[in-house]
N, C-alpha and C positions, 0 to 999 in steps of 0.2 A: 717717100721719107714719111715716117708717120710723125704726125704733131705732137708736140713734147705737151706735157702734162706737169704741172706744179706740184713736186711732192707732196702727199698726204700728210697732215700732220697728224701723229698719233692722240686717241681719244684722252688719254689720262693728263699729258701737260695742256693738252686745251680746256679740259676741264678744270684743271687748277688754275688757270688764268681766269676763267669764267668765276670761279670760288672767290679768287681774290678781290676782283673787282665788284663783283656782286656785293660781297661783304662790305667793304670799305665804303661804298658809294652812300649806302644809308647806315654805317654801323653806329653813330652816335644816338641815331633815333631809335634803332633797335634797342640799343641798351637802355635807352629810356624807357622805351615800351616793357622791357623785362622786369625792369626793377620795379617799376611802377605796379606791373601786372602780376608781380611777383607778392609783392605786400598786399595785393588784393585777396589772397589766398587767407590772410588773416585781418579782412577788414572790419569783420564784426567786433574781435577782439581789440583793434585799434579805435574805433567807433566808441567802445566801452571805456578805455583808457582816458578818452579825449572828451568823455562825456564823466566825472568822476563822480557827478551826483547821483548817479542811476544804481541803485544797491546791485548785488550778487544777484544772478539770474537764476530762476528756476523754471525747469520746463521738461516734458510736456505739463501744461496745467487742464482741469477740466474745462471746456469752453462755454459751459452755459452761465457760471457767473462773471468769467469773463467778458462774454459778450454783452450781459446785462450791463456790467460796470462801464462798458464803452457806450452804449445806447444811452443811457442816463446823462453820462456827461455830455455827449453830441447833443440830445433834446434841450438839454439844459444852455449849452456856450453857442450852439451852432444850428437854432433850428431851422433857418430862414436859408442854411446853404443849398446848393444844388444836389452835391453829392457826398455821401459819407462813406469813409474805407475805415475799415477794423481789420489790425493785423493781430492775430492770436499768438501767444507765445507756445510755438510747437516745435522747435528745433533750436539748433546752436545759429542757424542764418538769422531768425528774428525770435530772439529769447523774451521778448519785452512786450508787452501789452501794447500797442500804440494806435491812435486815432489820427485822422486827417481829414479835413476837409475843404471843399471849395467855394469860398465865399462868392457872393453872387459879383461883387467889384472886382475880383481876383484871379487871374488863371492858376497861380501856384497854390498848392495845397499847405495847410497849416497843419504841422506836425505836432502831438503831444503824447507825452508818455505818462501812461497811468499806474499806479501801484496795484499792483496783481490782487493783492489782499482787500483791500478798501475801495479803489478804484479812484483815489484823491490823484490828480496831476503834479508830478514831479515836475519841480523846475531845474531844466536844464539850460547849459550855454549854448547858444549858436555856434557850431562849429561846423566845418566842411568835413571833419570825420575820415575815416578811413574809408568810407565808400568813395569819396570825391580824390582822395589818393588811389583807389582804384581806378576811376575811371579817366584819370589821366592818360592812360597808356592807351584810350582810343578813342577821346576827345580832343585831347592835345590843347585843352583848356583856352587859350587865345584865340584860334582858328575858327573860321566858320564851320559848323557842322558839316555841310556838304564838302567843303575842302580836306577836312581832318579826316572824312571817310576814304577819300579819293588817297591821299596820303598813308593812311594806314594798309588801305590795300594794296598798293606799291610796294608798301614796307613787308608786307605779309609775303607776296610773292616772290620779293628779293631773297627774304629768308628761306623759304622753302628751295628755290634754287640754289642757295649757299649750301642749303644740306644736302641736296640732293648731289651736287658737283664735288662735294667734299667727298661724300663717299666713293665717288667713281675715283677722283685725285688721290686718295690715300692707299698707298700699296700695304702698309702693315695697320691695317684697320683693326685688327682685334687685339695686335701687340701691342697698341698704343694704350689699351684700357690697362695694361699692368707697367707702364712705362712713365717714371716721374725722376728725375735727375735735378737736384736741387743745387742751386749755386754755380750754374752751368751757363748763366747769361744768356742769349737768344735761344740756346739749347733748352733750357727752362720753360721758357714762354712757350715754345712749341709743345713741349710735353704737355704742359698744364693745359693748353689749349686742347690739344687731341684727348686728353684724358676726359676734361669737362664735356666736351664734344660727343665721345662714343658713350660715357656713361649716361648720359641724359637724350641720348638720341630718339629713343622710341618717342619720348615726351616731346622733344623737339619738332619731332616730325606730325606729331598730333595735333599741338600747339599752333604750329605755322597752318596746317590746313584747314583746321576749325576755326581759325581765324578770318581765313578767307569765306567760308561759308559765311560767316555774320556779315561781311560787305558783299556779298556774292553781287548784288544788284548795281554796287558802285563801280565795278570794272565790267560787268555783263548786262547792261541794261536794254542791250537789243535783243535779248533771249525772251524778256517780258515784253517789249514793244511788239516782236514779232508774233507773239502769242495772242496778244488782247487788241493788235493793229492800231494802238494809241501812241503818242510820244512817250519816251522813257519813263519820265517821272511820273506821268497818269496810267501807265500801264502798270508801274510797280506798284500803285495805290490800288489799282482794282485787284492785283494778285493779292494784296495783304486783305483788301475788303473781302476776297472770296474765301482766303484762309482763314479769317477771322471774322466773320459776318456777326453784325449786333443781334443780340438775344431777346426778342421781346422787349425791346427798347418802345417806349411812349412817352410822349409829352406829358407836361405836368398839365392837370385838368383845372386847376385853380380851386378845387373843391378839397376842402381840409377833412382828413379823415386818420386816424389813428392807427400805427405800426400794429401788426400782428405779434404775439409773443414768439420770441426768435427761438426759445429752446425746442418745440417741436419741429421747425426747420432743420434745426443743426441734429436731431436724430434722426429725421428722415435723410438727411445727406450721409450722416454716418452709416446707416443702414443700406443705403443703395452702393456705398464705396468698401463694402465690408469690413467695417470698421476704421478705414483711412480717415485721417482728421482733417476738418475745416481749417485751412490756415489764414482764410481772407475772408470776410463779410463787406460787401459794398452795399449802399441804400441810395437809389436815384430818387430824387422827387420825394424825400422824407416829409411823413405829416400830409401829403397828397394823395388823393383816390386813386392817381394811377402810380404808386410807390412802387419800386421794383426791389427786391432784396436777393442779390446772388452770394452762394456759397462757393467758395473757389477752394479747390484742394491744393495739398503742398508740391509745387513743381520741383522743389530740392529734394525729393524724396527718393528719386532714382535717376541715374545718368539720360534716362529718355523723358526726363521733365513732364512725365505721364502724371496728370490730374484731371479730376473732371471739373465742369461746372454747371450748377443748377440754378435756376432764375424762377423766382417764387414771385407772386403776386404779395405787394407787400402789406396789403389790407385784409385778404382773405386768406392768405397762403398757401392757395392753390399753386401747382407745379407748371410754370408756364413754358419752360425751355429748358432742354439739357444738352451739354454737347460732354461726348464721351472722352474718356481719357485719352484712347488712342484713336484716330479717325482714319488712317493710310499708312502704307509702308514707305512711300517716300516723305512723308511729314515726321514719320518717327525716326527717318535716318538723318533729317535735318536736325531736327531737336537731339536726337544723340550725340552729334559734332558739337553743337553747342552746349550741351550739358558736361559733356567731357572737358572742353573749354573751361567753363566757369568752376567746375569742381565742387559746386554747393552741394553733391548728393555724398561728398567723401567723409569720411569717420575719421577719428582722430589720427589714426596711423596711415590712411592714403592721404590725408592732407597734410601729414608729416612729409610724404613723397612727394606730393606734390612741389611743395615749397624747398624741397631741397632739389627738385629737378629745375625748378625757375631761378636758383641761387646759381646752380651749375651753370643753365643757360647766360645768367650775367656774367660769370667768369668767361664763359666761351666767348663771348662777344668782346669782352674787354681783354683777354689776352690777346684775341686775334688784331684787335685795334694796335695794340702795344708792339705785336710782332711786326705788323705791316710795317709800322712807322721804323721800329729798329732796322729792320732789312734795308727797307730804302735808303735811309739815312748811311747805311755802311757802303751801299752799292752805287747808290746813284743820289748823293747829296743834293739838295735843292732847297729854295726859301720856301716852295709849298709843303716838302717834307718835314722842313725846320719848323714850319707853324702847326702841323699837325703835331708833331713830338711836343710841341711847349702847350698845346690845348689839349692833349690827351689827359692829363691829370684831374683838370677842371670838369672834363666830359664823364670822366669815371670815377673819381673820389668826389669833388664837387658836387656830384647828386646825391649820395649819402649826407653830405653836408646839409644841402639844402633842404632833406627831408627832415633831418634833424632840426633844423629851425622852424620847419613846419609845426613839429611836436611841442618846441619851447613856444612860438606864437600863439599855442592854442592856449596855454596856461600863463603867458605874462601880459596878453592883450586885454584891455579892460571889457570885462563882460556887458558892459550897456554901449560899446563900439558897434554903431550902425555897420551895417555889412561886415561885420565880424568874419563870419567865414570866408566871405572874399580876401579879407586882408591877411587870413593865415596862410592862401594860396600866394597873395601876392607877396608874401615873406619869402615863400619858398623860392620863388623863380627871382626875384632880387638876389638874394644870397647866391644862388646858382650863377647869374650873370656877374657878381663880385669875383667870384671864383675864376672866372673866364679872363676878367679884367685883370687879375693876381697873375694868372698863370700866363698871361700873355708878356706880362712885366718881369717875370721871376725865370731863374734857370729850372729847367725839367726837373732836376734832382730835387731841388730845393720845393717845387710846388707838389709834387708827390710827396714828400716828408713831411711838410707842413698842413697841408690839406687833411693827409691822414690822420695827424692830432688832432686837427679841428673836429674830424668825424669823430675821432676817438672819446675826445671832451663831451661834444654834444650828445651822444648817446650814452655814454658812460655817468654823466650825470644826470640823467632823464628820472632816474629812482629818487633823487635828492630831492628835483625838483617837484616829482610827485608827492613826496612828503611834505613839501613846505606849501603845497598849494592843494593840497586836497585833506580829508579826515582820515586818512590809510595810508600807512607807510608800507615798505616791504614786509616789515616784520608782523605789523598788523596783518597784512592782506594774508600771510602763510599761518597765521594762527587762527583767523577766521574761516581759511579754508577756500580764500577766494581767488579760485585758480587763474582767472582771468586775469586780475589786475599783478597778482604777484607773476603770473607767468608772462605778462609784457614787462613789469620791470625786471626780472630776471635775463629776459631775451635783450632789452636793451643795455643791459651791462655786459653779458656777452659779446655784444657788437662792439662797444666800446672797449673791450678786452683784445678783440680781433684786429681792429684799427688799430689800437695802440702797439700790437705786436709786429702789424705791418709797419708801422713808423720806425720802429725801432731796427728792423730789418732793413729797412731802406737807408737808415742812417749809419748803419754798421757797412754797409755796401758800398757806399760812399767813402767812407773812410777808407777801407779799404783799396779802392780806386785811387787815391791820393797819392 
C-alpha cells in the first residue's frame, strides 16, 4: 500500500495568501513610506515654499563669481572652522548658493544661503523643509537609526514579496489595467487596487528592489563580515572605507597660509570633466599650510550618479588626488539602482512620472488595506478586523492631514522658537496621533468623511496662508513667473479639491446606504 501524501496546493491560491498577509502585516508602514517618499520627489520645491524668504532660483550660474562670494563670506564669518562646504547653483536639486561650516565646538554644519549676485546672506527661517519630509520614509524620525534601517529593510522585502506574489496570484493581470467599475462597493476597491498596481508595476518593482540595495548591509551583514573577517559592524566600515578612501587628507599644521585663487582650480576641473560643472567645493583646514580644496562634480546629472572628485593643495593649487567618475562595473551597478530610486537626475517630464507612480503606489497600498478590511469584516467579523476598519481612515487620510499640519506649522510657529524645525515635525506626528484617537472613537464612515474634509481644508487653504505670511501670493507668483511658488500653491489647491471631492463622495454613499 503506497503511503498517502497530502494533496498539493496550487501555486496561485498559495501566492494569493502570501500576497495578502505580506501586505497586511506592514501595510500602514509601507503607506507611510510611500506617501513621504513620494513627497521627496518635490523636496526642493517644498523646501522653497517653506522658506518663502528665498528669491526665485536662477541656475546654472557661472561658478567663479559664486565661489568667490562664498569664500569671501566664509573667510569673514568662519575663519576658525575646521571645514567649509560650498554648494554651487547648478541644477534644480541645488538651485541656490549655500555655504556650510563645522565650528570647532560643534559637529553639525551651519547652513547659510547667499544672494547669487551680491554674496550677501539671506535670512531664512529655521525649518525642517521638504528634505526632512522626504527623509521620514527611511529614518522614521523617532526610531534609533540602526532599528529604523532594520524596519525599512523588512518593509522593503515585504513589498517586493507582495508585488511578486501579486503578479502570480492575479489571473487577469493585463485585463485589470483596463477595468474600473465605480459605485460597486468591494468590487470597486478591488478594481482600483488592481489598476493602481498594474499601471505602476515597473516603478514599484524598481523602488522596492533599489530600496533594498540602499540597506543591503542591514539585512545581509554577514557577507561583508565573511569577506573582511571582522564583526559585521567593523566589516561594513571596512567596506565603505575601501569604497570611499580618504583623498590626500592631512591634519592641520598650525602654520597660517592664504588660500590659492579658486578660479584656476574650477577651470582645471571643468577641463578635465569635458565641461561638466563643479557642484560642490569643500575646504579642509582653511587658512592653514595643509589646506585641501576638493572640487566635486554633480552626482545628480545622471542615473548612475557619475561625478569626479579632484583634490588640490589649498595653498599651491597643485593637484594631489583624483577620483574618476566611474571606477568599476559593480560600483556603477549599485549607483545605478540608488540613482533610479532617488530620481535626482530626472527632468520635468520624468519627475512628473515618478510623482504619478508614487501616488499610484499610495493608492495601491491604501485600497489594499481597505479591501482586506472590508472582506474580513464581511466573512469573518472579529474585534481585530473591526479595529483595523476603524483605524484605517486615520492611517490613510490622517497622514495627509498631518502633512498639511506640518506645512501650517511652518508658517505659524514663531520664527524665534528654539528647535523650530523639530517642532514642525512634532506637530505632524501629534496630529496624526490625534487622528487615530478620533478614529478609535468614531464610526468608520464618519472618520473617513471628516478626516477627508480636514485634509481638504488643510491643503486647500494653504495658498491663502502663503499670501498672509509671505510677500508673494498666488497671483503675484504667476505674474512674476515664479514657477515654484505658483506651482506649489496650485498643487496644494488641487489636493484640497481632490480631498473635498472624496469627502462629498463618501457623504453621498453614506446617505444612499441609509
